C-alpha positions in Angstrom: 7.0 12.1 5.3 7.7 12.9 1.5 5.6 9.8 0.1 2.7 10.8 -2.4 -0.1 8.8 -3.9 -1.3 10.2 -7.4 -4.0 8.6 -9.3 -7.3 8.1 -11.2 -10.0 5.4 -9.9 -13.5 4.4 -10.2 -14.7 7.3 -7.9 -13.0 10.0 -9.8 -13.3 9.1 -13.2 -15.5 6.9 -15.7 -14.3 3.9 -17.3 -13.7 5.7 -20.5 -11.0 7.9 -18.7 -9.7 5.0 -16.8 -9.1 2.6 -19.6 -7.1 5.4 -21.4 -4.6 5.8 -18.6 -4.2 2.0 -17.8 -0.7 0.4 -18.3 -0.7 -3.0 -19.8 1.5 -5.5 -17.6 4.1 -5.5 -20.2 4.5 -1.7 -20.0 4.9 -1.2 -16.4 8.7 -2.1 -16.0 9.7 0.2 -19.0 7.2 3.0 -17.6 8.7 2.9 -14.1 12.2 3.7 -15.5 11.0 6.3 -17.7 9.0 8.1 -15.2 12.0 8.1 -12.8 14.2 9.7 -15.5 11.6 12.1 -16.8 10.3 13.3 -13.4 13.7 13.0 -11.5 12.4 10.7 -8.7 14.3 7.8 -7.3 11.4 5.5 -5.9 8.2 5.0 -7.6 5.5 2.2 -7.9 2.8 1.9 -10.5 -0.4 0.2 -9.7 -2.8 -0.3 -12.7 -6.0 -2.4 -12.3 -9.5 -2.5 -13.8 -10.7 0.3 -11.6 -7.5 2.4 -10.7 -4.1 3.6 -12.1 -2.0 5.1 -9.3 1.6 6.2 -8.9 3.3 6.0 -5.6 6.4 8.1 -5.3 9.0 9.5 -2.9 9.4 13.1 -3.4 12.8 14.9 -2.6 12.6 16.8 0.8 13.3 20.2 -1.1 10.5 19.8 -3.6 6.8 20.6 -3.0 4.7 17.4 -3.4 1.9 19.4 -5.6 4.5 20.5 -7.9 5.8 17.0 -8.5 2.4 15.5 -8.8 2.0 18.0 -11.7 4.9 16.6 -13.3 3.7 13.0 -13.0 0.4 13.8 -14.5 2.2 15.5 -17.4 4.1 12.4 -17.7 0.9 10.0 -17.7 -0.7 12.3 -20.2 2.3 12.4 -22.4 2.9 8.5 -22.1 -0.6 7.7 -23.2 -0.9 10.5 -25.6 -3.7 12.5 -23.8 -4.3 15.9 -22.7 -2.8 16.7 -19.4 -5.6 19.3 -18.7 -8.0 16.8 -19.0 -6.5 14.3 -16.5 -5.9 17.0 -13.9 -9.7 17.1 -13.4 -10.1 13.4 -12.6 -6.8 13.1 -10.6 -6.3 13.0 -7.0 -3.2 13.4 -4.7 -2.4 12.2 -1.1 0.6 13.3 0.6 2.5 12.0 3.6 0.4 10.3 6.3 -2.7 10.6 4.1 -0.9 8.9 1.3 0.2 6.0 3.8 -3.5 5.9 4.9 -4.5 5.6 1.2 -2.1 2.8 0.4 -3.5 0.7 3.4 -7.0 1.2 2.5 -6.2 0.2 -1.1 -4.3 -2.9 0.0 -7.3 -3.9 2.4 -9.8 -3.5 -0.2 -11.3 -0.5 1.6 -11.1 1.7 -1.6 -12.3 -0.8 -3.9 -15.4 -0.8 -5.9 -16.6 -3.7 -4.2 -15.8 -3.3 -0.6 -13.3 -5.8 0.8 -12.5 -7.5 -2.6 -9.4 -9.6 -2.0 -7.6 -9.4 -5.4 -6.2 -5.9 -4.9 -4.0 -7.0 -2.2 -2.1 -9.5 -4.5 -2.1 -6.9 -7.2 -0.4 -4.3 -4.9 2.3 -6.8 -4.0 2.7 -7.8 -7.7 3.2 -3.9 -8.6 5.7 -3.7 -5.7 7.5 -6.8 -7.0 7.8 -5.3 -10.5 9.2 -2.0 -9.3 11.7 -3.9 -7.2 12.7 -5.7 -10.4 13.1 -2.5 -12.2 15.1 -1.0 -9.8 12.9 1.9 -8.6 12.5 0.8 -4.9 14.7 2.1 -2.4 15.1 2.4 1.4 11.9 4.5 1.8 9.6 2.0 0.0 11.6 -1.1 1.3 10.3 0.2 4.8 6.8 1.4 4.0 5.4 -1.3 1.7 6.1 -4.3 4.2 4.3 -2.3 6.8 1.4 -1.6 4.4 1.0 -5.3 3.7 1.2 -6.2 7.4 -1.6 -3.8 8.4 -3.8 -4.9 5.4 -3.2 -8.6 6.6 -4.4 -7.5 10.1 -7.5 -5.8 8.6 -8.4 -9.1 7.0 -7.7 -11.3 9.9 -9.3 -9.1 12.7 -12.2 -8.1 10.9 -15.2 -9.9 8.9 -14.4 -7.6 5.8 -13.0 -10.7 4.0 -15.9 -13.2 4.8 -17.8 -14.5 2.1 -15.3 -12.8 -0.5 -17.2 -10.2 -2.6 -15.3 -9.0 -5.7 -15.9 -7.8 -9.2 -15.9 -11.5 -10.2 -18.5 -12.3 -7.8 -20.6 -9.2 -8.7 -20.5 -10.5 -12.3 -21.8 -14.0 -11.4 -24.2 -12.7 -9.0 -25.8 -10.6 -11.8 -25.8 -13.8 -14.1 -28.0 -15.2 -11.4 -30.4 -12.4 -11.8 -30.6 -12.5 -15.4 -31.1 -16.3 -15.7 -33.4 -17.9 -13.4 -31.6 -21.4 -13.5 -27.7 -21.3 -14.0 -27.6 -25.1 -14.2 -29.0 -25.0 -17.8 -26.4 -22.2 -18.9 -23.1 -22.5 -20.6 -20.5 -19.9 -19.8 -17.4 -18.7 -22.2 -14.7 -17.0 -20.1 -12.2 -15.0 -22.1 -8.7 -14.6 -20.2 -6.9 -16.8 -17.8 -5.9 -14.4 -15.1 -6.8 -14.2 -11.5 -10.1 -12.5 -11.8 -11.3 -15.1 -14.5 -10.2 -17.9 -12.2 -12.5 -16.4 -9.5 -15.3 -16.1 -12.1 -15.0 -19.6 -12.7 -14.8 -20.6 -9.1 -18.1 -18.7 -8.6 -19.9 -20.1 -11.6 -19.0 -23.8 -11.0 -20.3 -23.1 -7.3 -23.5 -21.7 -8.8 -24.0 -24.8 -10.9 -23.2 -23.6 -14.4 -23.7 -26.5 -16.8 -20.2 -26.0 -18.8 -17.4 -23.7 -18.7 -15.1 -22.6 -21.5 -12.0 -20.9 -21.2 -10.4 -18.9 -24.1 -7.0 -17.3 -23.7 -4.1 -16.2 -26.0 -2.0 -19.1 -24.8 -3.5 -22.4 -24.6 -1.2 -23.8 -21.9 -2.5 -21.2 -19.2 -6.0 -21.9 -20.3 -5.7 -25.6 -20.0 -4.1 -25.0 -16.6 -6.8 -23.2 -15.3 -9.4 -25.3 -17.0 -8.1 -28.4 -15.1 -9.2 -26.9 -11.8 -12.8 -26.6 -12.8 -13.4 -29.5 -15.2 -13.8 -26.9 -17.9 -12.6 -26.9 -21.6 -9.5 -24.7 -22.7 -9.5 -23.2 -26.2 -7.5 -20.3 -28.1 -9.0 -16.8 -28.6 -9.4 -17.5 -32.3 -11.9 -20.1 -31.4 -14.3 -17.7 -29.6 -16.6 -17.0 -32.7 -17.4 -20.9 -32.7 -17.8 -21.2 -28.9 -20.2 -18.1 -29.0 -22.7 -20.3 -30.5 -23.4 -22.4 -27.5 -22.4 -20.0 -24.6 -25.2 -18.0 -22.7 -22.9 -16.3 -20.4 -19.7 -14.4 -21.8 -17.5 -12.8 -19.2 -14.1 -11.1 -20.4 -11.0 -10.0 -18.5 -7.8 -9.9 -20.3 -5.0 -7.2 -20.6 -5.4 -6.7 -24.2 -5.3 -3.1 -25.6 -7.9 -3.8 -28.2 -11.2 -5.4 -28.2 -11.3 -8.9 -28.6 -15.0 -9.4 -29.3 -16.7 -7.3 -32.0 -20.4 -6.7 -33.0 -19.9 -8.6 -36.4 -19.0 -11.9 -34.7 -21.9 -11.7 -32.1 -24.3 -10.9 -34.8 -23.3 -14.0 -36.6 -23.6 -16.2 -33.5 -27.1 -14.7 -32.8 -28.5 -16.1 -36.1 -27.0 -19.4 -35.4 -28.6 -19.5 -31.8 -32.0 -18.3 -33.4 -31.6 -15.0 -31.3 -31.4 -16.8 -27.7 -30.2 -13.9 -25.7 -26.5 -13.4 -24.3 -25.4 -11.9 -20.8 -22.0 -10.4 -21.6 -20.1 -8.9 -18.8 -16.7 -7.0 -19.9 -14.7 -6.5 -16.5 -11.5 -5.6 -18.5 -9.9 -2.1 -18.6 -9.3 -1.3 -21.6 -12.7 -3.0 -22.6 -12.6 -6.4 -24.4 -16.1 -6.2 -26.1 -16.9 -3.3 -28.2 -19.5 -1.0 -26.9 -21.8 -1.5 -30.2 -22.4 -5.0 -29.1 -24.6 -3.6 -26.7 -26.9 -2.2 -29.4 -27.9 -5.6 -30.2 -31.5 -6.5 -29.2 -30.6 -9.9 -27.8 -27.5 -9.0 -25.9 -27.4 -7.8 -22.3 -23.8 -6.1 -22.1 -22.5 -4.8 -18.9 -19.2 -3.2 -18.0 -17.5 -2.7 -14.8 -19.3 0.5 -14.2 -22.7 -1.3 -14.5 -22.0 -3.4 -11.4 -22.6 -0.3 -9.1 -25.9 -1.7 -7.7 -24.2 -4.8 -6.4 -21.3 -2.8 -5.2 -23.7 -0.5 -3.3 -25.4 -3.4 -1.6 -21.8 -4.7 -0.4 -21.1 -1.3 0.9 -24.0 -1.5 3.1 -23.6 -5.0 4.3 -19.9 -4.4 5.2 -20.0 -0.9 6.6 -19.7 -2.0 10.2 -16.7 -4.2 9.5 -15.1 -1.4 7.5 -15.3 1.0 10.6 -13.6 -1.6 12.6 -10.9 -1.8 9.9 -10.6 2.0 10.1 -9.6 1.7 13.9 -6.8 -0.8 12.8 -5.6 1.2 10.1 -5.6 4.4 12.2 -3.3 2.6 14.7 -1.1 1.0 12.0 -0.6 4.4 10.3 -0.1 6.2 13.5 2.7 3.6 14.6 4.4 3.7 11.3 4.5 7.5 11.4 5.9 7.8 14.7 8.6 5.3 13.7 9.6 7.4 10.6 9.7 10.7 12.6 11.7 9.0 15.4 14.3 8.1 12.7 15.0 11.9 12.2 16.5 12.1 15.8 18.7 9.0 15.2 21.8 11.2 14.0 21.3 13.5 16.9 21.0 10.9 19.4 24.2 9.2 18.2 26.1 12.4 18.2 24.8 13.2 21.7 25.6 9.8 23.0 29.3 10.0 21.5 29.8 13.2 23.1 28.7 11.8 26.4 30.8 8.8 26.1 34.0 11.1 25.4 33.2 13.0 28.7 32.7 9.8 30.6 36.1 8.5 29.2 37.9 11.6 30.2 36.6 11.8 33.8 37.1 8.0 34.0 40.7 8.4 33.1 41.3 11.3 35.4 39.5 9.1 38.3 41.9 6.3 37.6 45.0 8.4 37.7 43.9 9.7 41.0 43.4 6.3 42.3 46.8 5.2 41.1 48.3 8.1 43.1 46.6 6.7 46.1 43.9 9.5 46.7 40.9 8.5 48.8 38.4 6.5 46.6 35.4 8.2 48.3 36.6 11.4 47.2 37.3 10.2 43.7 33.9 8.8 43.1 32.2 11.8 44.4 34.4 14.1 42.2 33.8 11.6 39.4 30.0 12.0 39.6 30.1 15.7 40.0 32.4 16.2 37.0 30.1 14.0 34.6 27.1 15.6 36.0 28.3 19.2 35.4 29.8 18.5 31.9 26.6 16.7 30.7 24.1 19.4 31.8 26.6 22.4 31.0 25.2 22.9 27.4 21.5 22.5 28.2 21.9 24.7 31.2 23.3 27.3 29.1 20.7 27.0 26.4 18.0 27.3 28.9 19.3 30.3 30.5 19.5 31.9 27.0 15.9 30.9 26.2 15.0 32.5 29.4 16.5 35.7 28.5 14.8 35.6 25.0 11.4 34.9 26.6 11.2 31.5 24.9 8.9 29.7 27.1 8.1 27.3 24.2 11.8 26.2 24.2 11.9 25.9 27.9 8.7 23.8 28.0 10.2 21.5 25.1 13.3 21.2 27.2 11.4 20.0 30.1 9.8 17.3 27.9 13.3 16.3 26.5 14.8 16.1 29.9 12.0 14.2 31.5 10.9 17.1 34.0 7.5 17.8 32.7 4.9 16.8 35.4 7.6 15.4 37.7 9.3 16.5 41.0 12.4 15.4 42.8 12.5 12.0 44.1 14.2 10.7 47.1 16.3 7.4 46.2 14.0 4.4 47.0 12.5 1.2 45.4 10.8 3.1 42.6 13.9 4.9 41.6 15.2 4.0 38.0 18.2 1.9 38.3 21.2 3.8 37.4 24.0 2.6 34.9 27.0 1.1 36.3 30.2 3.0 35.8 32.8 0.9 33.7 35.8 1.4 36.0 38.9 -0.7 35.5 38.9 -3.8 37.6 41.8 -2.6 39.5 40.0 0.8 40.6 36.9 -1.3 41.5 38.9 -3.7 43.8 40.7 -0.8 45.4 37.6 1.1 46.1 35.9 -2.2 47.4 38.9 -2.8 50.0 38.8 0.8 51.0 35.0 0.6 51.6 35.2 -2.4 53.8 
């Protein structure tokens, strides 16, 4: 299996590294085409989220996966104007069956910072859809990714890994509950209008937050999301004004530059008479300048600061994760067996074609004998002997040669292929497998029937 998964995630690199290799949504389609041309690969999918940037690719059979991974890392470094040497120390590579297993773990939320979080499944499906649109998905991935999604769905259906959904969004709101004793007296400003912010809004409203304001680059999307939760929608330009009343600020946009700077927060603190802020930046790259955390009345947290909550989730869901591993093992095994079986398709077709030609030749010979009026019993006996002898001629010759060469391994393999391993000759009986009917012409069948009566 020549699939590879190459990436950098929250386990292999700090936030400062991850945000430098992240792809903005509008970059991905162009990047997919570019990497195919530069690295000479036909199929590739790019997944870029808050906690990981991963490339999934099909490597040609005659190319070493390791050498192709080197090319891909060099491409990522060049694309983002980084040092390839630096990226090598943070990157990981999975090949073949391990790459498939990793993909299922990612899709199932088992490789996420917050174990079992559900957003990654949709993010991976979106990544695959973008690759389809860019023309970088072919037959291999068209077969693999639907199976990945199917196994991941089974994990979430057959285990409790998805019960009481825990995500980065939930972890952020949980942290707010630890900072403020009564969330019903707090106002929240959410920056962004994507899936993560929608989850944050949902958790905040459930926790009883008094007022929620959603700020976004486009007002239409902000209003659409705000209507779901009885929130207010504003543009990003209105953030400085909204900061005056907000107690909780949570950001998650795809902006490549910070949206909230130290100066704006300082001005808001003066108006608020230094009432404290809880600010949680769950975007990669970061939406809030790191210098904001230097202000005395601001509690600023990033994705990496959610580790404690994440660890608690890991402990509480470890049992379900072990159940999920069993499902994944079975799913990956079945897929691997299916892929391996495809390698024999051409050989099976060729062998079947050869057998059909032999059968047709002997059938025609038998029909001519019937037309001459020969004994049908003798014709059928001769037909069966001829077909048998011609079908076993090549295997018999090969087995004899293997024996001469002392190749017991080939003989053992042949026994498995021929269904002889652990078997002994059987007399015809009720348990004997049904033999295929000979496709004799109707005239020959009728002549034989009359003769046997």
